[in-house]
ROMI-101548 format. One record per atom (N, C-alpha, C): atom name; residue in three letters; x, z, y; residue number from 0. Coordinates in steps of 0.2 Angstrom, whole numbers, plus 5000, padded with zeros to 4 digits. Layout:
<rs>
<"CA", "ALA", <X, Z, Y>, NUM>,
...
</rs>
This chain:
<rs>
<"N", "MET", <5426, 5530, 5341>, 0>,
<"CA", "MET", <5429, 5526, 5345>, 0>,
<"C", "MET", <5433, 5530, 5351>, 0>,
<"N", "MET", <5430, 5535, 5353>, 1>,
<"CA", "MET", <5433, 5539, 5358>, 1>,
<"C", "MET", <5440, 5542, 5355>, 1>,
<"N", "LEU", <5439, 5545, 5349>, 2>,
<"CA", "LEU", <5445, 5548, 5346>, 2>,
<"C", "LEU", <5451, 5543, 5346>, 2>,
<"N", "VAL", <5449, 5537, 5344>, 3>,
<"CA", "VAL", <5455, 5532, 5343>, 3>,
<"C", "VAL", <5458, 5530, 5350>, 3>,
<"N", "ALA", <5453, 5530, 5355>, 4>,
<"CA", "ALA", <5456, 5529, 5362>, 4>,
<"C", "ALA", <5460, 5535, 5364>, 4>,
<"N", "LEU", <5458, 5541, 5363>, 5>,
<"CA", "LEU", <5462, 5547, 5365>, 5>,
<"C", "LEU", <5469, 5547, 5361>, 5>,
<"N", "VAL", <5469, 5545, 5355>, 6>,
<"CA", "VAL", <5475, 5545, 5351>, 6>,
<"C", "VAL", <5480, 5540, 5354>, 6>,
<"N", "MET", <5477, 5534, 5356>, 7>,
<"CA", "MET", <5481, 5529, 5359>, 7>,
<"C", "MET", <5484, 5531, 5366>, 7>,
<"N", "THR", <5479, 5534, 5369>, 8>,
<"CA", "THR", <5481, 5537, 5376>, 8>,
<"C", "THR", <5487, 5541, 5375>, 8>,
<"N", "ALA", <5487, 5546, 5371>, 9>,
<"CA", "ALA", <5492, 5551, 5370>, 9>,
<"C", "ALA", <5499, 5548, 5368>, 9>,
<"N", "SER", <5498, 5543, 5364>, 10>,
<"CA", "SER", <5504, 5540, 5361>, 10>,
<"C", "SER", <5507, 5534, 5366>, 10>,
<"N", "MET", <5504, 5532, 5371>, 11>,
<"CA", "MET", <5507, 5527, 5375>, 11>,
<"C", "MET", <5511, 5529, 5380>, 11>,
<"N", "PRO", <5516, 5526, 5382>, 12>,
<"CA", "PRO", <5521, 5528, 5387>, 12>,
<"C", "PRO", <5517, 5528, 5394>, 12>,
<"N", "ALA", <5520, 5531, 5399>, 13>,
<"CA", "ALA", <5517, 5531, 5405>, 13>,
<"C", "ALA", <5518, 5524, 5408>, 13>,
<"N", "MET", <5513, 5522, 5413>, 14>,
<"CA", "MET", <5513, 5515, 5415>, 14>,
<"C", "MET", <5519, 5514, 5421>, 14>,
<"N", "ALA", <5521, 5519, 5424>, 15>,
<"CA", "ALA", <5526, 5519, 5429>, 15>,
<"C", "ALA", <5529, 5525, 5429>, 15>,
<"N", "ASP", <5535, 5526, 5432>, 16>,
<"CA", "ASP", <5539, 5532, 5432>, 16>,
<"C", "ASP", <5535, 5538, 5434>, 16>,
<"N", "ASN", <5531, 5537, 5439>, 17>,
<"CA", "ASN", <5527, 5543, 5442>, 17>,
<"C", "ASN", <5521, 5544, 5438>, 17>,
<"N", "ASP", <5518, 5540, 5434>, 18>,
<"CA", "ASP", <5512, 5541, 5431>, 18>,
<"C", "ASP", <5513, 5545, 5425>, 18>,
<"N", "LYS", <5508, 5550, 5424>, 19>,
<"CA", "LYS", <5507, 5554, 5418>, 19>,
<"C", "LYS", <5501, 5553, 5414>, 19>,
<"N", "VAL", <5501, 5552, 5408>, 20>,
<"CA", "VAL", <5495, 5551, 5404>, 20>,
<"C", "VAL", <5491, 5557, 5403>, 20>,
<"N", "ILE", <5485, 5557, 5404>, 21>,
<"CA", "ILE", <5480, 5562, 5404>, 21>,
<"C", "ILE", <5474, 5560, 5400>, 21>,
<"N", "THR", <5470, 5565, 5398>, 22>,
<"CA", "THR", <5464, 5564, 5394>, 22>,
<"C", "THR", <5458, 5562, 5399>, 22>,
<"N", "PHE", <5453, 5559, 5397>, 23>,
<"CA", "PHE", <5447, 5557, 5401>, 23>,
<"C", "PHE", <5444, 5564, 5404>, 23>,
<"N", "GLU", <5444, 5569, 5400>, 24>,
<"CA", "GLU", <5441, 5575, 5403>, 24>,
<"C", "GLU", <5445, 5579, 5408>, 24>,
<"N", "GLN", <5451, 5576, 5409>, 25>,
<"CA", "GLN", <5455, 5579, 5415>, 25>,
<"C", "GLN", <5454, 5576, 5421>, 25>,
<"N", "LEU", <5450, 5570, 5422>, 26>,
<"CA", "LEU", <5448, 5567, 5428>, 26>,
<"C", "LEU", <5444, 5572, 5432>, 26>,
<"N", "PRO", <5444, 5571, 5439>, 27>,
<"CA", "PRO", <5439, 5575, 5443>, 27>,
<"C", "PRO", <5432, 5573, 5441>, 27>,
<"N", "GLN", <5427, 5578, 5442>, 28>,
<"CA", "GLN", <5421, 5577, 5440>, 28>,
<"C", "GLN", <5417, 5570, 5443>, 28>,
<"N", "ALA", <5419, 5569, 5449>, 29>,
<"CA", "ALA", <5416, 5563, 5452>, 29>,
<"C", "ALA", <5418, 5557, 5449>, 29>,
<"N", "ALA", <5424, 5556, 5447>, 30>,
<"CA", "ALA", <5427, 5550, 5443>, 30>,
<"C", "ALA", <5423, 5550, 5436>, 30>,
<"N", "LYS", <5423, 5555, 5433>, 31>,
<"CA", "LYS", <5420, 5555, 5426>, 31>,
<"C", "LYS", <5413, 5553, 5426>, 31>,
<"N", "THR", <5409, 5555, 5431>, 32>,
<"CA", "THR", <5402, 5553, 5432>, 32>,
<"C", "THR", <5401, 5546, 5434>, 32>,
<"N", "LEU", <5405, 5543, 5438>, 33>,
<"CA", "LEU", <5405, 5536, 5440>, 33>,
<"C", "LEU", <5406, 5532, 5433>, 33>,
<"N", "LEU", <5412, 5534, 5430>, 34>,
<"CA", "LEU", <5413, 5530, 5424>, 34>,
<"C", "LEU", <5408, 5531, 5418>, 34>,
<"N", "GLN", <5405, 5536, 5418>, 35>,
<"CA", "GLN", <5400, 5537, 5413>, 35>,
<"C", "GLN", <5394, 5534, 5414>, 35>,
<"N", "THR", <5392, 5533, 5421>, 36>,
<"CA", "THR", <5387, 5529, 5423>, 36>,
<"C", "THR", <5387, 5522, 5423>, 36>,
<"N", "HIS", <5393, 5519, 5426>, 37>,
<"CA", "HIS", <5394, 5512, 5427>, 37>,
<"C", "HIS", <5398, 5509, 5421>, 37>,
<"N", "PHE", <5402, 5512, 5417>, 38>,
<"CA", "PHE", <5406, 5509, 5412>, 38>,
<"C", "PHE", <5405, 5513, 5406>, 38>,
<"N", "ALA", <5399, 5515, 5404>, 39>,
<"CA", "ALA", <5398, 5519, 5398>, 39>,
<"C", "ALA", <5399, 5515, 5392>, 39>,
<"N", "ASP", <5398, 5508, 5392>, 40>,
<"CA", "ASP", <5399, 5504, 5386>, 40>,
<"C", "ASP", <5406, 5502, 5385>, 40>,
<"N", "LYS", <5411, 5504, 5389>, 41>,
<"CA", "LYS", <5418, 5502, 5389>, 41>,
<"C", "LYS", <5422, 5508, 5386>, 41>,
<"N", "VAL", <5427, 5506, 5382>, 42>,
<"CA", "VAL", <5432, 5511, 5379>, 42>,
<"C", "VAL", <5438, 5512, 5383>, 42>,
<"N", "PRO", <5439, 5518, 5386>, 43>,
<"CA", "PRO", <5446, 5519, 5390>, 43>,
<"C", "PRO", <5452, 5518, 5385>, 43>,
<"N", "LEU", <5457, 5514, 5388>, 44>,
<"CA", "LEU", <5463, 5513, 5384>, 44>,
<"C", "LEU", <5468, 5518, 5386>, 44>,
<"N", "ILE", <5468, 5519, 5393>, 45>,
<"CA", "ILE", <5473, 5524, 5395>, 45>,
<"C", "ILE", <5471, 5527, 5402>, 45>,
<"N", "VAL", <5472, 5533, 5403>, 46>,
<"CA", "VAL", <5470, 5537, 5409>, 46>,
<"C", "VAL", <5477, 5540, 5411>, 46>,
<"N", "THR", <5478, 5539, 5418>, 47>,
<"CA", "THR", <5485, 5541, 5421>, 47>,
<"C", "THR", <5483, 5545, 5427>, 47>,
<"N", "VAL", <5488, 5549, 5429>, 48>,
<"CA", "VAL", <5488, 5552, 5436>, 48>,
<"C", "VAL", <5495, 5552, 5439>, 48>,
<"N", "ASP", <5495, 5551, 5445>, 49>,
<"CA", "ASP", <5502, 5551, 5449>, 49>,
<"C", "ASP", <5500, 5556, 5455>, 49>,
<"N", "TRP", <5505, 5556, 5459>, 50>,
<"CA", "TRP", <5504, 5561, 5465>, 50>,
<"C", "TRP", <5498, 5559, 5469>, 50>,
<"N", "ASP", <5496, 5553, 5470>, 51>,
<"CA", "ASP", <5490, 5552, 5474>, 51>,
<"C", "ASP", <5484, 5549, 5471>, 51>,
<"N", "ASP", <5484, 5547, 5465>, 52>,
<"CA", "ASP", <5478, 5544, 5462>, 52>,
<"C", "ASP", <5478, 5545, 5454>, 52>,
<"N", "TYR", <5472, 5543, 5452>, 53>,
<"CA", "TYR", <5470, 5542, 5445>, 53>,
<"C", "TYR", <5469, 5535, 5443>, 53>,
<"N", "LYS", <5471, 5533, 5437>, 54>,
<"CA", "LYS", <5469, 5526, 5435>, 54>,
<"C", "LYS", <5466, 5526, 5428>, 54>,
<"N", "VAL", <5461, 5522, 5427>, 55>,
<"CA", "VAL", <5458, 5522, 5421>, 55>,
<"C", "VAL", <5458, 5514, 5419>, 55>,
<"N", "MET", <5461, 5513, 5413>, 56>,
<"CA", "MET", <5461, 5506, 5411>, 56>,
<"C", "MET", <5457, 5505, 5404>, 56>,
<"N", "TYR", <5453, 5500, 5404>, 57>,
<"CA", "TYR", <5449, 5499, 5398>, 57>,
<"C", "TYR", <5452, 5494, 5393>, 57>,
<"N", "GLN", <5450, 5494, 5387>, 58>,
<"CA", "GLN", <5452, 5489, 5382>, 58>,
<"C", "GLN", <5450, 5482, 5384>, 58>,
<"N", "SER", <5444, 5482, 5388>, 59>,
<"CA", "SER", <5442, 5475, 5390>, 59>,
<"C", "SER", <5445, 5472, 5396>, 59>,
<"N", "GLY", <5450, 5476, 5399>, 60>,
<"CA", "GLY", <5454, 5474, 5405>, 60>,
<"C", "GLY", <5452, 5477, 5411>, 60>,
<"N", "GLU", <5446, 5480, 5412>, 61>,
<"CA", "GLU", <5444, 5483, 5418>, 61>,
<"C", "GLU", <5449, 5489, 5420>, 61>,
<"N", "LYS", <5450, 5490, 5427>, 62>,
<"CA", "LYS", <5454, 5495, 5429>, 62>,
<"C", "LYS", <5450, 5498, 5435>, 62>,
<"N", "VAL", <5450, 5505, 5435>, 63>,
<"CA", "VAL", <5447, 5509, 5440>, 63>,
<"C", "VAL", <5452, 5514, 5443>, 63>,
<"N", "GLU", <5453, 5514, 5449>, 64>,
<"CA", "GLU", <5457, 5519, 5453>, 64>,
<"C", "GLU", <5454, 5523, 5457>, 64>,
<"N", "PHE", <5455, 5530, 5457>, 65>,
<"CA", "PHE", <5452, 5535, 5461>, 65>,
<"C", "PHE", <5457, 5539, 5465>, 65>,
<"N", "ASP", <5455, 5542, 5470>, 66>,
<"CA", "ASP", <5459, 5546, 5474>, 66>,
<"C", "ASP", <5459, 5553, 5471>, 66>,
<"N", "LYS", <5463, 5558, 5473>, 67>,
<"CA", "LYS", <5463, 5565, 5470>, 67>,
<"C", "LYS", <5457, 5568, 5469>, 67>,
<"N", "LYS", <5452, 5567, 5474>, 68>,
<"CA", "LYS", <5445, 5570, 5473>, 68>,
<"C", "LYS", <5440, 5566, 5469>, 68>,
<"N", "GLY", <5442, 5561, 5466>, 69>,
<"CA", "GLY", <5438, 5557, 5461>, 69>,
<"C", "GLY", <5434, 5552, 5465>, 69>,
<"N", "ASN", <5435, 5550, 5471>, 70>,
<"CA", "ASN", <5432, 5545, 5474>, 70>,
<"C", "ASN", <5435, 5538, 5472>, 70>,
<"N", "TRP", <5431, 5533, 5471>, 71>,
<"CA", "TRP", <5435, 5527, 5469>, 71>,
<"C", "TRP", <5438, 5523, 5474>, 71>,
<"N", "LYS", <5444, 5520, 5473>, 72>,
<"CA", "LYS", <5448, 5517, 5478>, 72>,
<"C", "LYS", <5448, 5509, 5476>, 72>,
<"N", "GLU", <5448, 5508, 5470>, 73>,
<"CA", "GLU", <5448, 5501, 5467>, 73>,
<"C", "GLU", <5445, 5500, 5461>, 73>,
<"N", "LEU", <5441, 5494, 5461>, 74>,
<"CA", "LEU", <5437, 5492, 5455>, 74>,
<"C", "LEU", <5439, 5485, 5453>, 74>,
<"N", "ASP", <5443, 5484, 5448>, 75>,
<"CA", "ASP", <5446, 5478, 5446>, 75>,
<"C", "ASP", <5443, 5476, 5439>, 75>,
<"N", "CYS", <5438, 5472, 5439>, 76>,
<"CA", "CYS", <5434, 5470, 5433>, 76>,
<"C", "CYS", <5437, 5464, 5430>, 76>,
<"N", "LYS", <5443, 5461, 5432>, 77>,
<"CA", "LYS", <5446, 5455, 5430>, 77>,
<"C", "LYS", <5442, 5449, 5430>, 77>,
<"N", "VAL", <5437, 5448, 5425>, 78>,
<"CA", "VAL", <5433, 5442, 5425>, 78>,
<"C", "VAL", <5425, 5444, 5425>, 78>,
<"N", "SER", <5424, 5450, 5424>, 79>,
<"CA", "SER", <5417, 5452, 5424>, 79>,
<"C", "SER", <5415, 5455, 5431>, 79>,
<"N", "ALA", <5409, 5456, 5432>, 80>,
<"CA", "ALA", <5406, 5458, 5439>, 80>,
<"C", "ALA", <5407, 5465, 5440>, 80>,
<"N", "VAL", <5409, 5467, 5446>, 81>,
<"CA", "VAL", <5409, 5474, 5448>, 81>,
<"C", "VAL", <5402, 5476, 5448>, 81>,
<"N", "PRO", <5401, 5482, 5445>, 82>,
<"CA", "PRO", <5394, 5485, 5445>, 82>,
<"C", "PRO", <5391, 5485, 5452>, 82>,
<"N", "THR", <5385, 5481, 5453>, 83>,
<"CA", "THR", <5382, 5480, 5460>, 83>,
<"C", "THR", <5381, 5487, 5464>, 83>,
<"N", "ALA", <5379, 5492, 5460>, 84>,
<"CA", "ALA", <5377, 5498, 5463>, 84>,
<"C", "ALA", <5383, 5501, 5467>, 84>,
<"N", "LEU", <5389, 5499, 5465>, 85>,
<"CA", "LEU", <5395, 5502, 5469>, 85>,
<"C", "LEU", <5398, 5498, 5475>, 85>,
<"N", "ILE", <5394, 5492, 5476>, 86>,
<"CA", "ILE", <5396, 5487, 5481>, 86>,
<"C", "ILE", <5392, 5489, 5487>, 86>,
<"N", "PRO", <5395, 5490, 5493>, 87>,
<"CA", "PRO", <5391, 5491, 5499>, 87>,
<"C", "PRO", <5386, 5486, 5501>, 87>,
<"N", "GLU", <5380, 5487, 5503>, 88>,
<"CA", "GLU", <5375, 5482, 5504>, 88>,
<"C", "GLU", <5377, 5477, 5509>, 88>,
<"N", "GLN", <5381, 5479, 5514>, 89>,
<"CA", "GLN", <5383, 5473, 5519>, 89>,
<"C", "GLN", <5387, 5468, 5515>, 89>,
<"N", "ILE", <5392, 5470, 5511>, 90>,
<"CA", "ILE", <5396, 5466, 5507>, 90>,
<"C", "ILE", <5392, 5461, 5502>, 90>,
<"N", "LYS", <5387, 5465, 5499>, 91>,
<"CA", "LYS", <5383, 5461, 5494>, 91>,
<"C", "LYS", <5379, 5456, 5498>, 91>,
<"N", "ALA", <5376, 5457, 5503>, 92>,
<"CA", "ALA", <5372, 5453, 5507>, 92>,
<"C", "ALA", <5376, 5447, 5510>, 92>,
<"N", "HIS", <5382, 5448, 5512>, 93>,
<"CA", "HIS", <5386, 5443, 5515>, 93>,
<"C", "HIS", <5389, 5438, 5509>, 93>,
<"N", "VAL", <5391, 5441, 5504>, 94>,
<"CA", "VAL", <5393, 5437, 5498>, 94>,
<"C", "VAL", <5387, 5432, 5496>, 94>,
<"N", "LYS", <5382, 5435, 5495>, 95>,
<"CA", "LYS", <5376, 5432, 5492>, 95>,
<"C", "LYS", <5374, 5426, 5497>, 95>,
<"N", "ALA", <5374, 5427, 5503>, 96>,
<"CA", "ALA", <5372, 5422, 5508>, 96>,
<"C", "ALA", <5377, 5417, 5509>, 96>,
<"N", "THR", <5384, 5419, 5509>, 97>,
<"CA", "THR", <5389, 5414, 5511>, 97>,
<"C", "THR", <5392, 5411, 5505>, 97>,
<"N", "PHE", <5392, 5414, 5499>, 98>,
<"CA", "PHE", <5395, 5411, 5493>, 98>,
<"C", "PHE", <5390, 5412, 5487>, 98>,
<"N", "PRO", <5384, 5408, 5488>, 99>,
<"CA", "PRO", <5379, 5409, 5482>, 99>,
<"C", "PRO", <5382, 5407, 5476>, 99>,
<"N", "GLY", <5380, 5411, 5471>, 100>,
<"CA", "GLY", <5382, 5409, 5464>, 100>,
<"C", "GLY", <5388, 5413, 5462>, 100>,
<"N", "THR", <5392, 5416, 5466>, 101>,
<"CA", "THR", <5398, 5419, 5465>, 101>,
<"C", "THR", <5397, 5427, 5463>, 101>,
<"N", "THR", <5402, 5430, 5460>, 102>,
<"CA", "THR", <5401, 5437, 5459>, 102>,
<"C", "THR", <5408, 5440, 5461>, 102>,
<"N", "ILE", <5407, 5447, 5463>, 103>,
<"CA", "ILE", <5413, 5451, 5465>, 103>,
<"C", "ILE", <5416, 5453, 5458>, 103>,
<"N", "ILE", <5422, 5452, 5457>, 104>,
<"CA", "ILE", <5426, 5454, 5452>, 104>,
<"C", "ILE", <5431, 5459, 5453>, 104>,
<"N", "LYS", <5432, 5460, 5460>, 105>,
<"CA", "LYS", <5437, 5466, 5462>, 105>,
<"C", "LYS", <5435, 5468, 5469>, 105>,
<"N", "ILE", <5435, 5474, 5470>, 106>,
<"CA", "ILE", <5434, 5477, 5477>, 106>,
<"C", "ILE", <5439, 5483, 5477>, 106>,
<"N", "ASP", <5442, 5484, 5483>, 107>,
<"CA", "ASP", <5445, 5490, 5484>, 107>,
<"C", "ASP", <5444, 5492, 5492>, 107>,
<"N", "ARG", <5445, 5498, 5493>, 108>,
<"CA", "ARG", <5444, 5501, 5500>, 108>,
<"C", "ARG", <5450, 5506, 5502>, 108>,
<"N", "ASP", <5451, 5506, 5508>, 109>,
<"CA", "ASP", <5456, 5510, 5511>, 109>,
<"C", "ASP", <5454, 5512, 5518>, 109>,
<"N", "ARG", <5458, 5515, 5522>, 110>,
<"CA", "ARG", <5456, 5517, 5528>, 110>,
<"C", "ARG", <5455, 5511, 5533>, 110>,
<"N", "ARG", <5457, 5505, 5532>, 111>,
<"CA", "ARG", <5456, 5500, 5536>, 111>,
<"C", "ARG", <5450, 5496, 5535>, 111>,
<"N", "GLY", <5448, 5496, 5528>, 112>,
<"CA", "GLY", <5442, 5492, 5527>, 112>,
<"C", "GLY", <5441, 5491, 5519>, 112>,
<"N", "TRP", <5439, 5485, 5518>, 113>,
<"CA", "TRP", <5437, 5483, 5511>, 113>,
<"C", "TRP", <5441, 5476, 5509>, 113>,
<"N", "ASP", <5443, 5475, 5503>, 114>,
<"CA", "ASP", <5446, 5469, 5501>, 114>,
<"C", "ASP", <5442, 5467, 5495>, 114>,
<"N", "VAL", <5439, 5461, 5494>, 115>,
<"CA", "VAL", <5435, 5459, 5489>, 115>,
<"C", "VAL", <5438, 5452, 5486>, 115>,
<"N", "LYS", <5437, 5452, 5480>, 116>,
<"CA", "LYS", <5439, 5446, 5476>, 116>,
<"C", "LYS", <5433, 5443, 5472>, 116>,
<"N", "LEU", <5432, 5436, 5473>, 117>,
<"CA", "LEU", <5426, 5433, 5470>, 117>,
<"C", "LEU", <5429, 5429, 5464>, 117>,
<"N", "ASN", <5424, 5428, 5459>, 118>,
<"CA", "ASN", <5426, 5424, 5453>, 118>,
<"C", "ASN", <5428, 5417, 5454>, 118>,
<"N", "ASN", <5427, 5415, 5461>, 119>,
<"CA", "ASN", <5429, 5408, 5462>, 119>,
<"C", "ASN", <5436, 5408, 5465>, 119>,
<"N", "GLY", <5440, 5414, 5465>, 120>,
<"CA", "GLY", <5446, 5414, 5467>, 120>,
<"C", "GLY", <5447, 5416, 5475>, 120>,
<"N", "LEU", <5442, 5416, 5479>, 121>,
<"CA", "LEU", <5442, 5418, 5486>, 121>,
<"C", "LEU", <5443, 5425, 5486>, 121>,
<"N", "GLU", <5447, 5427, 5491>, 122>,
<"CA", "GLU", <5448, 5434, 5493>, 122>,
<"C", "GLU", <5446, 5435, 5500>, 122>,
<"N", "LEU", <5441, 5440, 5501>, 123>,
<"CA", "LEU", <5439, 5442, 5508>, 123>,
<"C", "LEU", <5441, 5449, 5510>, 123>,
<"N", "GLU", <5442, 5449, 5516>, 124>,
<"CA", "GLU", <5444, 5456, 5519>, 124>,
<"C", "GLU", <5439, 5458, 5524>, 124>,
<"N", "TYR", <5436, 5464, 5524>, 125>,
<"CA", "TYR", <5432, 5466, 5529>, 125>,
<"C", "TYR", <5435, 5472, 5532>, 125>,
<"N", "ASN", <5433, 5473, 5539>, 126>,
<"CA", "ASN", <5435, 5479, 5542>, 126>,
<"C", "ASN", <5430, 5485, 5541>, 126>,
<"N", "LYS", <5431, 5490, 5544>, 127>,
<"CA", "LYS", <5426, 5496, 5543>, 127>,
<"C", "LYS", <5419, 5495, 5545>, 127>,
<"N", "LYS", <5418, 5490, 5549>, 128>,
<"CA", "LYS", <5411, 5488, 5551>, 128>,
<"C", "LYS", <5408, 5482, 5547>, 128>,
<"N", "PHE", <5412, 5481, 5542>, 129>,
<"CA", "PHE", <5410, 5476, 5537>, 129>,
<"C", "PHE", <5410, 5469, 5540>, 129>,
<"N", "GLN", <5414, 5468, 5545>, 130>,
<"CA", "GLN", <5415, 5461, 5548>, 130>,
<"C", "GLN", <5421, 5458, 5544>, 130>,
<"N", "VAL", <5420, 5451, 5542>, 131>,
<"CA", "VAL", <5425, 5448, 5539>, 131>,
<"C", "VAL", <5431, 5446, 5544>, 131>,
<"N", "VAL", <5437, 5448, 5542>, 132>,
<"CA", "VAL", <5443, 5448, 5546>, 132>,
<"C", "VAL", <5448, 5443, 5543>, 132>,
<"N", "GLU", <5447, 5441, 5537>, 133>,
<"CA", "GLU", <5451, 5436, 5533>, 133>,
<"C", "GLU", <5448, 5433, 5527>, 133>,
<"N", "VAL", <5449, 5427, 5526>, 134>,
<"CA", "VAL", <5447, 5424, 5520>, 134>,
<"C", "VAL", <5453, 5420, 5517>, 134>,
<"N", "ASP", <5455, 5421, 5511>, 135>,
<"CA", "ASP", <5461, 5419, 5508>, 135>,
<"C", "ASP", <5459, 5415, 5501>, 135>,
<"N", "ASP", <5462, 5410, 5500>, 136>,
<"CA", "ASP", <5461, 5407, 5493>, 136>,
<"C", "ASP", <5467, 5407, 5489>, 136>,
</rs>
C-alpha cells in the first residue's frame, strides 16, 4: 500500500506553483511521529513542501499541515473527528460543555490563537488564552 502511495506521490504534479512533492521520509521527524501515531491507519496520497510548510494529504480526505520544524499547524479531517489527543484540553472542555454531541473536524493554530470547525458547521475562534472571540455559522 505504501509503495502504491509513493508511486502516486512521485507521479502527481505539485499542488501549487511553490509546492514540491516529496516522500514521507523527507518530513521532519516530529511530523512523521505525529502521523505515525495518530494517522497510522491512513494512506498518504501526496506529501508536499513549500517555503514555509509541509502538507500531507490522505486518500480518505484528511489534510495535515506542518511548519518547517514539523509542528502541526492545521488538522483538517473533513468529516471525521480530529484525534482528541491533539486538541488542547481547554478547547475540548469548552466544545463538550457548549456543543454536546459535536465533534471537532478541523483545527488550526497560529500566533493569534486557534480556529476550530465542528461537524455541525459552526466555526469557533479562540485567542491564545483559549477564550472564544468569534462564533460563525
